[in-house]
mmCIF file of the protein (N, C-alpha, C, O) and its ligand, coordinates in Angstrom:
data_MODEL
# 
_entry.id   MODEL 
# 
loop_
_entity.id 
_entity.type 
_entity.pdbx_number_of_molecules 
1 polymer     1 
2 non-polymer 1 
# 
_entity_poly.entity_id                      1 
_entity_poly.type                           'polypeptide(L)' 
_entity_poly.nstd_linkage                   no 
_entity_poly.nstd_monomer                   no 
_entity_poly.pdbx_seq_one_letter_code       MPKTCAACDCAIDGDPITVAIGGKTVEVCCEECSEKLKESHASASGASTKRNS 
_entity_poly.pdbx_seq_one_letter_code_can   MPKTCAACDCAIDGDPITVAIGGKTVEVCCEECSEKLKESHASASGASTKRNS 
_entity_poly.pdbx_strand_id                 A 
# 
loop_
_entity_poly_seq.entity_id 
_entity_poly_seq.num 
_entity_poly_seq.mon_id 
_entity_poly_seq.hetero 
1 1  MET n 
1 2  PRO n 
1 3  LYS n 
1 4  THR n 
1 5  CYS n 
1 6  ALA n 
1 7  ALA n 
1 8  CYS n 
1 9  ASP n 
1 10 CYS n 
1 11 ALA n 
1 12 ILE n 
1 13 ASP n 
1 14 GLY n 
1 15 ASP n 
1 16 PRO n 
1 17 ILE n 
1 18 THR n 
1 19 VAL n 
1 20 ALA n 
1 21 ILE n 
1 22 GLY n 
1 23 GLY n 
1 24 LYS n 
1 25 THR n 
1 26 VAL n 
1 27 GLU n 
1 28 VAL n 
1 29 CYS n 
1 30 CYS n 
1 31 GLU n 
1 32 GLU n 
1 33 CYS n 
1 34 SER n 
1 35 GLU n 
1 36 LYS n 
1 37 LEU n 
1 38 LYS n 
1 39 GLU n 
1 40 SER n 
1 41 HIS n 
1 42 ALA n 
1 43 SER n 
1 44 ALA n 
1 45 SER n 
1 46 GLY n 
1 47 ALA n 
1 48 SER n 
1 49 THR n 
1 50 LYS n 
1 51 ARG n 
1 52 ASN n 
1 53 SER n 
# 
loop_
_struct_asym.id 
_struct_asym.entity_id 
A 1 
B 2 
# 
loop_
_chem_comp.id 
_chem_comp.type 
_chem_comp.mon_nstd_flag 
ALA 'L-peptide linking' y 
ARG 'L-peptide linking' y 
ASN 'L-peptide linking' y 
ASP 'L-peptide linking' y 
CYS 'L-peptide linking' y 
GLU 'L-peptide linking' y 
GLY 'peptide linking'   y 
HIS 'L-peptide linking' y 
ILE 'L-peptide linking' y 
LEU 'L-peptide linking' y 
LYS 'L-peptide linking' y 
MET 'L-peptide linking' y 
PRO 'L-peptide linking' y 
SER 'L-peptide linking' y 
THR 'L-peptide linking' y 
VAL 'L-peptide linking' y 
ZN  non-polymer         . 
# 
_pdbx_entity_nonpoly.entity_id   2 
_pdbx_entity_nonpoly.name        ? 
_pdbx_entity_nonpoly.comp_id     ZN 
# 
_pdbx_nonpoly_scheme.asym_id         B 
_pdbx_nonpoly_scheme.entity_id       2 
_pdbx_nonpoly_scheme.mon_id          ZN 
_pdbx_nonpoly_scheme.ndb_seq_num     1 
_pdbx_nonpoly_scheme.pdb_seq_num     101 
_pdbx_nonpoly_scheme.auth_seq_num    101 
_pdbx_nonpoly_scheme.pdb_mon_id      ZN 
_pdbx_nonpoly_scheme.auth_mon_id     ZN 
_pdbx_nonpoly_scheme.pdb_strand_id   A 
_pdbx_nonpoly_scheme.pdb_ins_code    . 
# 
loop_
_atom_site.group_PDB 
_atom_site.id 
_atom_site.type_symbol 
_atom_site.label_atom_id 
_atom_site.label_alt_id 
_atom_site.label_comp_id 
_atom_site.label_asym_id 
_atom_site.label_entity_id 
_atom_site.label_seq_id 
_atom_site.pdbx_PDB_ins_code 
_atom_site.Cartn_x 
_atom_site.Cartn_y 
_atom_site.Cartn_z 
_atom_site.occupancy 
_atom_site.B_iso_or_equiv 
_atom_site.pdbx_formal_charge 
_atom_site.auth_seq_id 
_atom_site.auth_comp_id 
_atom_site.auth_asym_id 
_atom_site.auth_atom_id 
_atom_site.pdbx_PDB_model_num 
ATOM   1   N  N  . MET A 1 1  ? -16.156 4.242   1.497   1.00 0.00 ? 1   MET A N  1 
ATOM   2   C  CA . MET A 1 1  ? -15.505 3.065   0.908   1.00 0.00 ? 1   MET A CA 1 
ATOM   3   C  C  . MET A 1 1  ? -15.352 3.254   -0.600  1.00 0.00 ? 1   MET A C  1 
ATOM   4   O  O  . MET A 1 1  ? -16.340 3.507   -1.289  1.00 0.00 ? 1   MET A O  1 
ATOM   5   N  N  . PRO A 1 2  ? -14.147 3.137   -1.114  1.00 0.00 ? 2   PRO A N  1 
ATOM   6   C  CA . PRO A 1 2  ? -13.939 3.348   -2.551  1.00 0.00 ? 2   PRO A CA 1 
ATOM   7   C  C  . PRO A 1 2  ? -14.491 2.199   -3.377  1.00 0.00 ? 2   PRO A C  1 
ATOM   8   O  O  . PRO A 1 2  ? -14.439 1.041   -2.962  1.00 0.00 ? 2   PRO A O  1 
ATOM   9   N  N  . LYS A 1 3  ? -15.017 2.525   -4.540  1.00 0.00 ? 3   LYS A N  1 
ATOM   10  C  CA . LYS A 1 3  ? -15.497 1.485   -5.433  1.00 0.00 ? 3   LYS A CA 1 
ATOM   11  C  C  . LYS A 1 3  ? -14.333 0.931   -6.235  1.00 0.00 ? 3   LYS A C  1 
ATOM   12  O  O  . LYS A 1 3  ? -13.361 1.628   -6.529  1.00 0.00 ? 3   LYS A O  1 
ATOM   13  N  N  . THR A 1 4  ? -14.461 -0.348  -6.580  1.00 0.00 ? 4   THR A N  1 
ATOM   14  C  CA . THR A 1 4  ? -13.401 -0.938  -7.395  1.00 0.00 ? 4   THR A CA 1 
ATOM   15  C  C  . THR A 1 4  ? -13.975 -1.480  -8.700  1.00 0.00 ? 4   THR A C  1 
ATOM   16  O  O  . THR A 1 4  ? -15.138 -1.876  -8.771  1.00 0.00 ? 4   THR A O  1 
ATOM   17  N  N  . CYS A 1 5  ? -13.147 -1.486  -9.710  1.00 0.00 ? 5   CYS A N  1 
ATOM   18  C  CA . CYS A 1 5  ? -13.544 -1.960  -11.029 1.00 0.00 ? 5   CYS A CA 1 
ATOM   19  C  C  . CYS A 1 5  ? -13.754 -3.471  -11.014 1.00 0.00 ? 5   CYS A C  1 
ATOM   20  O  O  . CYS A 1 5  ? -12.931 -4.208  -10.471 1.00 0.00 ? 5   CYS A O  1 
ATOM   21  N  N  . ALA A 1 6  ? -14.843 -3.929  -11.604 1.00 0.00 ? 6   ALA A N  1 
ATOM   22  C  CA . ALA A 1 6  ? -15.151 -5.366  -11.614 1.00 0.00 ? 6   ALA A CA 1 
ATOM   23  C  C  . ALA A 1 6  ? -14.254 -6.130  -12.584 1.00 0.00 ? 6   ALA A C  1 
ATOM   24  O  O  . ALA A 1 6  ? -14.170 -7.356  -12.512 1.00 0.00 ? 6   ALA A O  1 
ATOM   25  N  N  . ALA A 1 7  ? -13.591 -5.425  -13.481 1.00 0.00 ? 7   ALA A N  1 
ATOM   26  C  CA . ALA A 1 7  ? -12.754 -6.099  -14.467 1.00 0.00 ? 7   ALA A CA 1 
ATOM   27  C  C  . ALA A 1 7  ? -11.284 -6.113  -14.070 1.00 0.00 ? 7   ALA A C  1 
ATOM   28  O  O  . ALA A 1 7  ? -10.651 -7.168  -14.069 1.00 0.00 ? 7   ALA A O  1 
ATOM   29  N  N  . CYS A 1 8  ? -10.741 -4.954  -13.734 1.00 0.00 ? 8   CYS A N  1 
ATOM   30  C  CA . CYS A 1 8  ? -9.303  -4.890  -13.446 1.00 0.00 ? 8   CYS A CA 1 
ATOM   31  C  C  . CYS A 1 8  ? -9.017  -4.686  -11.961 1.00 0.00 ? 8   CYS A C  1 
ATOM   32  O  O  . CYS A 1 8  ? -7.862  -4.708  -11.537 1.00 0.00 ? 8   CYS A O  1 
ATOM   33  N  N  . ASP A 1 9  ? -10.082 -4.487  -11.170 1.00 0.00 ? 9   ASP A N  1 
ATOM   34  C  CA . ASP A 1 9  ? -9.954  -4.438  -9.712  1.00 0.00 ? 9   ASP A CA 1 
ATOM   35  C  C  . ASP A 1 9  ? -9.244  -3.196  -9.181  1.00 0.00 ? 9   ASP A C  1 
ATOM   36  O  O  . ASP A 1 9  ? -8.840  -3.165  -8.019  1.00 0.00 ? 9   ASP A O  1 
ATOM   37  N  N  . CYS A 1 10 ? -9.090  -2.184  -10.011 1.00 0.00 ? 10  CYS A N  1 
ATOM   38  C  CA . CYS A 1 10 ? -8.474  -0.966  -9.523  1.00 0.00 ? 10  CYS A CA 1 
ATOM   39  C  C  . CYS A 1 10 ? -9.561  -0.040  -8.957  1.00 0.00 ? 10  CYS A C  1 
ATOM   40  O  O  . CYS A 1 10 ? -10.743 -0.201  -9.261  1.00 0.00 ? 10  CYS A O  1 
ATOM   41  N  N  . ALA A 1 11 ? -9.151  0.919   -8.139  1.00 0.00 ? 11  ALA A N  1 
ATOM   42  C  CA . ALA A 1 11 ? -10.115 1.822   -7.543  1.00 0.00 ? 11  ALA A CA 1 
ATOM   43  C  C  . ALA A 1 11 ? -10.715 2.749   -8.594  1.00 0.00 ? 11  ALA A C  1 
ATOM   44  O  O  . ALA A 1 11 ? -10.012 3.259   -9.467  1.00 0.00 ? 11  ALA A O  1 
ATOM   45  N  N  . ILE A 1 12 ? -12.032 2.957   -8.494  1.00 0.00 ? 12  ILE A N  1 
ATOM   46  C  CA . ILE A 1 12 ? -12.691 3.848   -9.438  1.00 0.00 ? 12  ILE A CA 1 
ATOM   47  C  C  . ILE A 1 12 ? -12.699 5.266   -8.880  1.00 0.00 ? 12  ILE A C  1 
ATOM   48  O  O  . ILE A 1 12 ? -13.290 5.545   -7.837  1.00 0.00 ? 12  ILE A O  1 
ATOM   49  N  N  . ASP A 1 13 ? -12.035 6.138   -9.597  1.00 0.00 ? 13  ASP A N  1 
ATOM   50  C  CA . ASP A 1 13 ? -11.936 7.528   -9.194  1.00 0.00 ? 13  ASP A CA 1 
ATOM   51  C  C  . ASP A 1 13 ? -12.914 8.335   -10.044 1.00 0.00 ? 13  ASP A C  1 
ATOM   52  O  O  . ASP A 1 13 ? -12.753 8.426   -11.261 1.00 0.00 ? 13  ASP A O  1 
ATOM   53  N  N  . GLY A 1 14 ? -13.919 8.915   -9.411  1.00 0.00 ? 14  GLY A N  1 
ATOM   54  C  CA . GLY A 1 14 ? -14.883 9.670   -10.193 1.00 0.00 ? 14  GLY A CA 1 
ATOM   55  C  C  . GLY A 1 14 ? -16.091 8.829   -10.540 1.00 0.00 ? 14  GLY A C  1 
ATOM   56  O  O  . GLY A 1 14 ? -16.512 7.977   -9.758  1.00 0.00 ? 14  GLY A O  1 
ATOM   57  N  N  . ASP A 1 15 ? -16.646 9.070   -11.714 1.00 0.00 ? 15  ASP A N  1 
ATOM   58  C  CA . ASP A 1 15 ? -17.866 8.374   -12.106 1.00 0.00 ? 15  ASP A CA 1 
ATOM   59  C  C  . ASP A 1 15 ? -17.578 6.987   -12.659 1.00 0.00 ? 15  ASP A C  1 
ATOM   60  O  O  . ASP A 1 15 ? -16.843 6.843   -13.636 1.00 0.00 ? 15  ASP A O  1 
ATOM   61  N  N  . PRO A 1 16 ? -18.159 5.967   -12.034 1.00 0.00 ? 16  PRO A N  1 
ATOM   62  C  CA . PRO A 1 16 ? -17.992 4.617   -12.562 1.00 0.00 ? 16  PRO A CA 1 
ATOM   63  C  C  . PRO A 1 16 ? -18.889 4.389   -13.772 1.00 0.00 ? 16  PRO A C  1 
ATOM   64  O  O  . PRO A 1 16 ? -19.897 5.075   -13.942 1.00 0.00 ? 16  PRO A O  1 
ATOM   65  N  N  . ILE A 1 17 ? -18.526 3.439   -14.600 1.00 0.00 ? 17  ILE A N  1 
ATOM   66  C  CA . ILE A 1 17 ? -19.369 3.038   -15.714 1.00 0.00 ? 17  ILE A CA 1 
ATOM   67  C  C  . ILE A 1 17 ? -20.118 1.786   -15.283 1.00 0.00 ? 17  ILE A C  1 
ATOM   68  O  O  . ILE A 1 17 ? -19.498 0.801   -14.883 1.00 0.00 ? 17  ILE A O  1 
ATOM   69  N  N  . THR A 1 18 ? -21.435 1.813   -15.361 1.00 0.00 ? 18  THR A N  1 
ATOM   70  C  CA . THR A 1 18 ? -22.208 0.644   -14.962 1.00 0.00 ? 18  THR A CA 1 
ATOM   71  C  C  . THR A 1 18 ? -22.491 -0.248  -16.164 1.00 0.00 ? 18  THR A C  1 
ATOM   72  O  O  . THR A 1 18 ? -22.873 0.217   -17.238 1.00 0.00 ? 18  THR A O  1 
ATOM   73  N  N  . VAL A 1 19 ? -22.288 -1.549  -15.944 1.00 0.00 ? 19  VAL A N  1 
ATOM   74  C  CA . VAL A 1 19 ? -22.516 -2.532  -16.996 1.00 0.00 ? 19  VAL A CA 1 
ATOM   75  C  C  . VAL A 1 19 ? -23.453 -3.604  -16.471 1.00 0.00 ? 19  VAL A C  1 
ATOM   76  O  O  . VAL A 1 19 ? -23.266 -4.108  -15.363 1.00 0.00 ? 19  VAL A O  1 
ATOM   77  N  N  . ALA A 1 20 ? -24.458 -3.954  -17.256 1.00 0.00 ? 20  ALA A N  1 
ATOM   78  C  CA . ALA A 1 20 ? -25.361 -5.028  -16.873 1.00 0.00 ? 20  ALA A CA 1 
ATOM   79  C  C  . ALA A 1 20 ? -24.838 -6.341  -17.444 1.00 0.00 ? 20  ALA A C  1 
ATOM   80  O  O  . ALA A 1 20 ? -24.758 -6.524  -18.658 1.00 0.00 ? 20  ALA A O  1 
ATOM   81  N  N  . ILE A 1 21 ? -24.484 -7.250  -16.535 1.00 0.00 ? 21  ILE A N  1 
ATOM   82  C  CA . ILE A 1 21 ? -23.950 -8.553  -16.949 1.00 0.00 ? 21  ILE A CA 1 
ATOM   83  C  C  . ILE A 1 21 ? -24.797 -9.661  -16.351 1.00 0.00 ? 21  ILE A C  1 
ATOM   84  O  O  . ILE A 1 21 ? -24.870 -9.799  -15.130 1.00 0.00 ? 21  ILE A O  1 
ATOM   85  N  N  . GLY A 1 22 ? -25.427 -10.440 -17.190 1.00 0.00 ? 22  GLY A N  1 
ATOM   86  C  CA . GLY A 1 22 ? -26.190 -11.592 -16.727 1.00 0.00 ? 22  GLY A CA 1 
ATOM   87  C  C  . GLY A 1 22 ? -27.222 -11.256 -15.656 1.00 0.00 ? 22  GLY A C  1 
ATOM   88  O  O  . GLY A 1 22 ? -27.401 -12.014 -14.703 1.00 0.00 ? 22  GLY A O  1 
ATOM   89  N  N  . GLY A 1 23 ? -27.897 -10.126 -15.811 1.00 0.00 ? 23  GLY A N  1 
ATOM   90  C  CA . GLY A 1 23 ? -28.970 -9.772  -14.894 1.00 0.00 ? 23  GLY A CA 1 
ATOM   91  C  C  . GLY A 1 23 ? -28.526 -8.990  -13.680 1.00 0.00 ? 23  GLY A C  1 
ATOM   92  O  O  . GLY A 1 23 ? -29.366 -8.536  -12.902 1.00 0.00 ? 23  GLY A O  1 
ATOM   93  N  N  . LYS A 1 24 ? -27.209 -8.816  -13.491 1.00 0.00 ? 24  LYS A N  1 
ATOM   94  C  CA . LYS A 1 24 ? -26.764 -7.978  -12.389 1.00 0.00 ? 24  LYS A CA 1 
ATOM   95  C  C  . LYS A 1 24 ? -25.928 -6.817  -12.901 1.00 0.00 ? 24  LYS A C  1 
ATOM   96  O  O  . LYS A 1 24 ? -25.378 -6.860  -14.001 1.00 0.00 ? 24  LYS A O  1 
ATOM   97  N  N  . THR A 1 25 ? -25.846 -5.775  -12.074 1.00 0.00 ? 25  THR A N  1 
ATOM   98  C  CA . THR A 1 25 ? -25.136 -4.593  -12.511 1.00 0.00 ? 25  THR A CA 1 
ATOM   99  C  C  . THR A 1 25 ? -23.794 -4.469  -11.801 1.00 0.00 ? 25  THR A C  1 
ATOM   100 O  O  . THR A 1 25 ? -23.718 -4.561  -10.576 1.00 0.00 ? 25  THR A O  1 
ATOM   101 N  N  . VAL A 1 26 ? -22.744 -4.263  -12.577 1.00 0.00 ? 26  VAL A N  1 
ATOM   102 C  CA . VAL A 1 26 ? -21.426 -4.094  -11.990 1.00 0.00 ? 26  VAL A CA 1 
ATOM   103 C  C  . VAL A 1 26 ? -20.848 -2.752  -12.431 1.00 0.00 ? 26  VAL A C  1 
ATOM   104 O  O  . VAL A 1 26 ? -21.307 -2.159  -13.407 1.00 0.00 ? 26  VAL A O  1 
ATOM   105 N  N  . GLU A 1 27 ? -19.845 -2.283  -11.706 1.00 0.00 ? 27  GLU A N  1 
ATOM   106 C  CA . GLU A 1 27 ? -19.241 -0.997  -12.032 1.00 0.00 ? 27  GLU A CA 1 
ATOM   107 C  C  . GLU A 1 27 ? -17.796 -1.176  -12.460 1.00 0.00 ? 27  GLU A C  1 
ATOM   108 O  O  . GLU A 1 27 ? -17.033 -1.910  -11.833 1.00 0.00 ? 27  GLU A O  1 
ATOM   109 N  N  . VAL A 1 28 ? -17.433 -0.498  -13.533 1.00 0.00 ? 28  VAL A N  1 
ATOM   110 C  CA . VAL A 1 28 ? -16.075 -0.583  -14.030 1.00 0.00 ? 28  VAL A CA 1 
ATOM   111 C  C  . VAL A 1 28 ? -15.483 0.810   -14.173 1.00 0.00 ? 28  VAL A C  1 
ATOM   112 O  O  . VAL A 1 28 ? -16.195 1.813   -14.110 1.00 0.00 ? 28  VAL A O  1 
ATOM   113 N  N  . CYS A 1 29 ? -14.154 0.857   -14.368 1.00 0.00 ? 29  CYS A N  1 
ATOM   114 C  CA . CYS A 1 29 ? -13.461 2.141   -14.370 1.00 0.00 ? 29  CYS A CA 1 
ATOM   115 C  C  . CYS A 1 29 ? -13.472 2.808   -15.743 1.00 0.00 ? 29  CYS A C  1 
ATOM   116 O  O  . CYS A 1 29 ? -13.409 4.034   -15.842 1.00 0.00 ? 29  CYS A O  1 
ATOM   117 N  N  . CYS A 1 30 ? -13.551 2.005   -16.793 1.00 0.00 ? 30  CYS A N  1 
ATOM   118 C  CA . CYS A 1 30 ? -13.460 2.586   -18.127 1.00 0.00 ? 30  CYS A CA 1 
ATOM   119 C  C  . CYS A 1 30 ? -14.207 1.752   -19.158 1.00 0.00 ? 30  CYS A C  1 
ATOM   120 O  O  . CYS A 1 30 ? -14.628 0.628   -18.884 1.00 0.00 ? 30  CYS A O  1 
ATOM   121 N  N  . GLU A 1 31 ? -14.361 2.314   -20.331 1.00 0.00 ? 31  GLU A N  1 
ATOM   122 C  CA . GLU A 1 31 ? -15.082 1.652   -21.417 1.00 0.00 ? 31  GLU A CA 1 
ATOM   123 C  C  . GLU A 1 31 ? -14.431 0.324   -21.779 1.00 0.00 ? 31  GLU A C  1 
ATOM   124 O  O  . GLU A 1 31 ? -15.116 -0.662  -22.050 1.00 0.00 ? 31  GLU A O  1 
ATOM   125 N  N  . GLU A 1 32 ? -13.109 0.312   -21.779 1.00 0.00 ? 32  GLU A N  1 
ATOM   126 C  CA . GLU A 1 32 ? -12.362 -0.901  -22.110 1.00 0.00 ? 32  GLU A CA 1 
ATOM   127 C  C  . GLU A 1 32 ? -12.731 -2.054  -21.187 1.00 0.00 ? 32  GLU A C  1 
ATOM   128 O  O  . GLU A 1 32 ? -12.920 -3.184  -21.636 1.00 0.00 ? 32  GLU A O  1 
ATOM   129 N  N  . CYS A 1 33 ? -12.831 -1.763  -19.905 1.00 0.00 ? 33  CYS A N  1 
ATOM   130 C  CA . CYS A 1 33 ? -13.153 -2.793  -18.924 1.00 0.00 ? 33  CYS A CA 1 
ATOM   131 C  C  . CYS A 1 33 ? -14.588 -3.282  -19.098 1.00 0.00 ? 33  CYS A C  1 
ATOM   132 O  O  . CYS A 1 33 ? -14.861 -4.463  -18.882 1.00 0.00 ? 33  CYS A O  1 
ATOM   133 N  N  . SER A 1 34 ? -15.498 -2.412  -19.479 1.00 0.00 ? 34  SER A N  1 
ATOM   134 C  CA . SER A 1 34 ? -16.876 -2.836  -19.699 1.00 0.00 ? 34  SER A CA 1 
ATOM   135 C  C  . SER A 1 34 ? -16.939 -3.783  -20.889 1.00 0.00 ? 34  SER A C  1 
ATOM   136 O  O  . SER A 1 34 ? -17.696 -4.753  -20.869 1.00 0.00 ? 34  SER A O  1 
ATOM   137 N  N  . GLU A 1 35 ? -16.151 -3.511  -21.924 1.00 0.00 ? 35  GLU A N  1 
ATOM   138 C  CA . GLU A 1 35 ? -16.093 -4.396  -23.083 1.00 0.00 ? 35  GLU A CA 1 
ATOM   139 C  C  . GLU A 1 35 ? -15.536 -5.751  -22.688 1.00 0.00 ? 35  GLU A C  1 
ATOM   140 O  O  . GLU A 1 35 ? -16.030 -6.790  -23.126 1.00 0.00 ? 35  GLU A O  1 
ATOM   141 N  N  . LYS A 1 36 ? -14.500 -5.731  -21.853 1.00 0.00 ? 36  LYS A N  1 
ATOM   142 C  CA . LYS A 1 36 ? -13.873 -6.977  -21.401 1.00 0.00 ? 36  LYS A CA 1 
ATOM   143 C  C  . LYS A 1 36 ? -14.883 -7.851  -20.671 1.00 0.00 ? 36  LYS A C  1 
ATOM   144 O  O  . LYS A 1 36 ? -14.960 -9.056  -20.910 1.00 0.00 ? 36  LYS A O  1 
ATOM   145 N  N  . LEU A 1 37 ? -15.651 -7.242  -19.785 1.00 0.00 ? 37  LEU A N  1 
ATOM   146 C  CA . LEU A 1 37 ? -16.648 -7.990  -19.028 1.00 0.00 ? 37  LEU A CA 1 
ATOM   147 C  C  . LEU A 1 37 ? -17.719 -8.562  -19.940 1.00 0.00 ? 37  LEU A C  1 
ATOM   148 O  O  . LEU A 1 37 ? -18.120 -9.717  -19.795 1.00 0.00 ? 37  LEU A O  1 
ATOM   149 N  N  . LYS A 1 38 ? -18.175 -7.757  -20.867 1.00 0.00 ? 38  LYS A N  1 
ATOM   150 C  CA . LYS A 1 38 ? -19.216 -8.212  -21.788 1.00 0.00 ? 38  LYS A CA 1 
ATOM   151 C  C  . LYS A 1 38 ? -18.710 -9.377  -22.628 1.00 0.00 ? 38  LYS A C  1 
ATOM   152 O  O  . LYS A 1 38 ? -19.425 -10.355 -22.848 1.00 0.00 ? 38  LYS A O  1 
ATOM   153 N  N  . GLU A 1 39 ? -17.474 -9.262  -23.094 1.00 0.00 ? 39  GLU A N  1 
ATOM   154 C  CA . GLU A 1 39 ? -16.895 -10.319 -23.921 1.00 0.00 ? 39  GLU A CA 1 
ATOM   155 C  C  . GLU A 1 39 ? -16.739 -11.626 -23.150 1.00 0.00 ? 39  GLU A C  1 
ATOM   156 O  O  . GLU A 1 39 ? -17.081 -12.695 -23.656 1.00 0.00 ? 39  GLU A O  1 
ATOM   157 N  N  . SER A 1 40 ? -16.222 -11.537 -21.928 1.00 0.00 ? 40  SER A N  1 
ATOM   158 C  CA . SER A 1 40 ? -16.013 -12.763 -21.153 1.00 0.00 ? 40  SER A CA 1 
ATOM   159 C  C  . SER A 1 40 ? -17.344 -13.406 -20.812 1.00 0.00 ? 40  SER A C  1 
ATOM   160 O  O  . SER A 1 40 ? -17.450 -14.631 -20.753 1.00 0.00 ? 40  SER A O  1 
ATOM   161 N  N  . HIS A 1 41 ? -18.368 -12.577 -20.586 1.00 0.00 ? 41  HIS A N  1 
ATOM   162 C  CA . HIS A 1 41 ? -19.690 -13.132 -20.300 1.00 0.00 ? 41  HIS A CA 1 
ATOM   163 C  C  . HIS A 1 41 ? -20.274 -13.780 -21.551 1.00 0.00 ? 41  HIS A C  1 
ATOM   164 O  O  . HIS A 1 41 ? -20.877 -14.851 -21.480 1.00 0.00 ? 41  HIS A O  1 
ATOM   165 N  N  . ALA A 1 42 ? -20.096 -13.133 -22.679 1.00 0.00 ? 42  ALA A N  1 
ATOM   166 C  CA . ALA A 1 42 ? -20.638 -13.655 -23.939 1.00 0.00 ? 42  ALA A CA 1 
ATOM   167 C  C  . ALA A 1 42 ? -19.990 -14.981 -24.301 1.00 0.00 ? 42  ALA A C  1 
ATOM   168 O  O  . ALA A 1 42 ? -20.678 -15.903 -24.739 1.00 0.00 ? 42  ALA A O  1 
ATOM   169 N  N  . SER A 1 43 ? -18.671 -15.091 -24.124 1.00 0.00 ? 43  SER A N  1 
ATOM   170 C  CA . SER A 1 43 ? -17.991 -16.330 -24.475 1.00 0.00 ? 43  SER A CA 1 
ATOM   171 C  C  . SER A 1 43 ? -18.333 -17.438 -23.491 1.00 0.00 ? 43  SER A C  1 
ATOM   172 O  O  . SER A 1 43 ? -18.411 -18.606 -23.870 1.00 0.00 ? 43  SER A O  1 
ATOM   173 N  N  . ALA A 1 44 ? -18.537 -17.077 -22.231 1.00 0.00 ? 44  ALA A N  1 
ATOM   174 C  CA . ALA A 1 44 ? -18.889 -18.077 -21.227 1.00 0.00 ? 44  ALA A CA 1 
ATOM   175 C  C  . ALA A 1 44 ? -20.265 -18.662 -21.494 1.00 0.00 ? 44  ALA A C  1 
ATOM   176 O  O  . ALA A 1 44 ? -20.453 -19.876 -21.411 1.00 0.00 ? 44  ALA A O  1 
ATOM   177 N  N  . SER A 1 45 ? -21.237 -17.800 -21.818 1.00 0.00 ? 45  SER A N  1 
ATOM   178 C  CA . SER A 1 45 ? -22.581 -18.298 -22.074 1.00 0.00 ? 45  SER A CA 1 
ATOM   179 C  C  . SER A 1 45 ? -22.651 -18.963 -23.442 1.00 0.00 ? 45  SER A C  1 
ATOM   180 O  O  . SER A 1 45 ? -23.451 -19.874 -23.657 1.00 0.00 ? 45  SER A O  1 
ATOM   181 N  N  . GLY A 1 46 ? -21.804 -18.503 -24.372 1.00 0.00 ? 46  GLY A N  1 
ATOM   182 C  CA . GLY A 1 46 ? -21.777 -19.116 -25.681 1.00 0.00 ? 46  GLY A CA 1 
ATOM   183 C  C  . GLY A 1 46 ? -21.296 -20.552 -25.610 1.00 0.00 ? 46  GLY A C  1 
ATOM   184 O  O  . GLY A 1 46 ? -21.770 -21.413 -26.350 1.00 0.00 ? 46  GLY A O  1 
ATOM   185 N  N  . ALA A 1 47 ? -20.346 -20.809 -24.710 1.00 0.00 ? 47  ALA A N  1 
ATOM   186 C  CA . ALA A 1 47 ? -19.788 -22.151 -24.586 1.00 0.00 ? 47  ALA A CA 1 
ATOM   187 C  C  . ALA A 1 47 ? -20.795 -23.116 -23.977 1.00 0.00 ? 47  ALA A C  1 
ATOM   188 O  O  . ALA A 1 47 ? -20.788 -24.310 -24.277 1.00 0.00 ? 47  ALA A O  1 
ATOM   189 N  N  . SER A 1 48 ? -21.658 -22.585 -23.121 1.00 0.00 ? 48  SER A N  1 
ATOM   190 C  CA . SER A 1 48 ? -22.596 -23.471 -22.427 1.00 0.00 ? 48  SER A CA 1 
ATOM   191 C  C  . SER A 1 48 ? -23.903 -23.648 -23.189 1.00 0.00 ? 48  SER A C  1 
ATOM   192 O  O  . SER A 1 48 ? -24.742 -24.464 -22.807 1.00 0.00 ? 48  SER A O  1 
ATOM   193 N  N  . THR A 1 49 ? -24.075 -22.894 -24.252 1.00 0.00 ? 49  THR A N  1 
ATOM   194 C  CA . THR A 1 49 ? -25.325 -23.032 -25.008 1.00 0.00 ? 49  THR A CA 1 
ATOM   195 C  C  . THR A 1 49 ? -25.060 -23.651 -26.388 1.00 0.00 ? 49  THR A C  1 
ATOM   196 O  O  . THR A 1 49 ? -25.647 -23.259 -27.396 1.00 0.00 ? 49  THR A O  1 
ATOM   197 N  N  . LYS A 1 50 ? -24.172 -24.611 -26.388 1.00 0.00 ? 50  LYS A N  1 
ATOM   198 C  CA . LYS A 1 50 ? -23.857 -25.311 -27.624 1.00 0.00 ? 50  LYS A CA 1 
ATOM   199 C  C  . LYS A 1 50 ? -25.064 -26.196 -28.022 1.00 0.00 ? 50  LYS A C  1 
ATOM   200 O  O  . LYS A 1 50 ? -25.624 -26.925 -27.205 1.00 0.00 ? 50  LYS A O  1 
ATOM   201 N  N  . ARG A 1 51 ? -25.421 -26.099 -29.273 1.00 0.00 ? 51  ARG A N  1 
ATOM   202 C  CA . ARG A 1 51 ? -26.589 -26.871 -29.692 1.00 0.00 ? 51  ARG A CA 1 
ATOM   203 C  C  . ARG A 1 51 ? -26.251 -27.816 -30.846 1.00 0.00 ? 51  ARG A C  1 
ATOM   204 O  O  . ARG A 1 51 ? -25.441 -27.496 -31.716 1.00 0.00 ? 51  ARG A O  1 
ATOM   205 N  N  . ASN A 1 52 ? -26.870 -28.949 -30.832 1.00 0.00 ? 52  ASN A N  1 
ATOM   206 C  CA . ASN A 1 52 ? -26.758 -29.852 -31.978 1.00 0.00 ? 52  ASN A CA 1 
ATOM   207 C  C  . ASN A 1 52 ? -27.939 -29.623 -32.900 1.00 0.00 ? 52  ASN A C  1 
ATOM   208 O  O  . ASN A 1 52 ? -29.086 -29.551 -32.458 1.00 0.00 ? 52  ASN A O  1 
ATOM   209 N  N  . SER A 1 53 ? -27.649 -29.510 -34.170 1.00 0.00 ? 53  SER A N  1 
ATOM   210 C  CA . SER A 1 53 ? -28.763 -29.284 -35.080 1.00 0.00 ? 53  SER A CA 1 
ATOM   211 C  C  . SER A 1 53 ? -28.840 -30.354 -36.168 1.00 0.00 ? 53  SER A C  1 
ATOM   212 O  O  . SER A 1 53 ? -29.728 -30.306 -37.019 1.00 0.00 ? 53  SER A O  1 
HETATM 213 ZN ZN . ZN  B 2 .  ? -11.009 -1.341  -14.943 1.00 0.00 2 101 ZN  A ZN 1 
# 
């Protein structure tokens, strides 16, 4: 069964890049996609951890 990229959903040919996101590990096809995942996770958690000071 071919692996697919968690960011762009294309098939991963060769060595996947593993990224740890929110305690789980996902596989992506390239460095760009790993950055995309990290960014979307960071902005999602940033929005939910709004604090009043
Ligand atoms: Zn990708």
